[in-house]
C-alpha angles and dihedrals in degrees: 000000000000107000094199096046121103121190105213111197109200095023093158096054129098096278095030096060089051092045100050096069091046093053092045092050089049090058100258124139104229126209104190127193128214134160091218124080088201091058091046089072090053090052092049090052088056092055100262127126101238122218120190105213139138115230089219089061096082098182091050092047091050090052092049093051093042090055095046095041092191124181092221134039121195115200111207096149119143135156108206102130091121096046095108091052119020099023096174093053092045092053091048091050092047090050089054089054090053095046109032098020093051090048091053091046093049093049093048092046093052091048089052094051096248115171104199137032120194113190137190117237134157132257104206099074102081117136114255111278145107114335148258091054117223126203090262094061120107122259124231115276116248115266135185123285130024094324089056092051090053092052094047088051095049094047093048093047093049095045093048092046095049099032105049109095137223083036115091104222130214120182117196110200102203126203119229107303125238134167135061114001096008099090090238127094091190134024112289092218135325134334098039136174133188113242092237093054088047090054090047090058091059090046090053093045092057099073095027124114089212122106139180131053126339128185108225111193144108116276113282141145089257104059137037113219101171094113094059091048093047103040102029101028089236122171121196090208093061115135120173129252090205124075108265114182124211122254 
């Protein structure tokens, strides 16, 4: 096992591209996945070791993790390329990433001796109730249609991240992303979080002894974020000193 190696699944995505330079600056050796050979060159230029692999190809994913043998896996995989057009299909594809993709990633991580899994979730799917919502509050129940697919995906991702010993699981429930590479210059609704602050939460979670669920969003009446500030030292106003390109 390489204690300073992080396997970043989804390294060429909106958060991943902002996270790679932060991890490299912090002294980590980053193995970053992408499905695109073209994006692999961009990851290499940022200091990561790119791996072109599809999370649905379980044997290839196991080989990639077995070669890297990282101590930590960070799961930033999404599939929302069609969101601006065929929204229903995009949400179904993203749910498959969260369900089947997470399962493949967990199995490969355990086989490779990984100790910690940090995974991206979302913070605007709490069930109706008193606000601000804390991490202990219940999530919405799955329903029919695209919204139901999203909830089934979120629930499966979180359960697998937190309930797959010996992995120590951390779930980062992000607000609605804005900033470079997200398609939004400002939050598209509350709760929101800048993509750089979202990346910083994953960076801080890597060496932390904390585990469990963390709300990662800017202060609002809808969401409580005290736990992330207290246990991770997270700051919603973080912006990087290093050059972080957009996805």
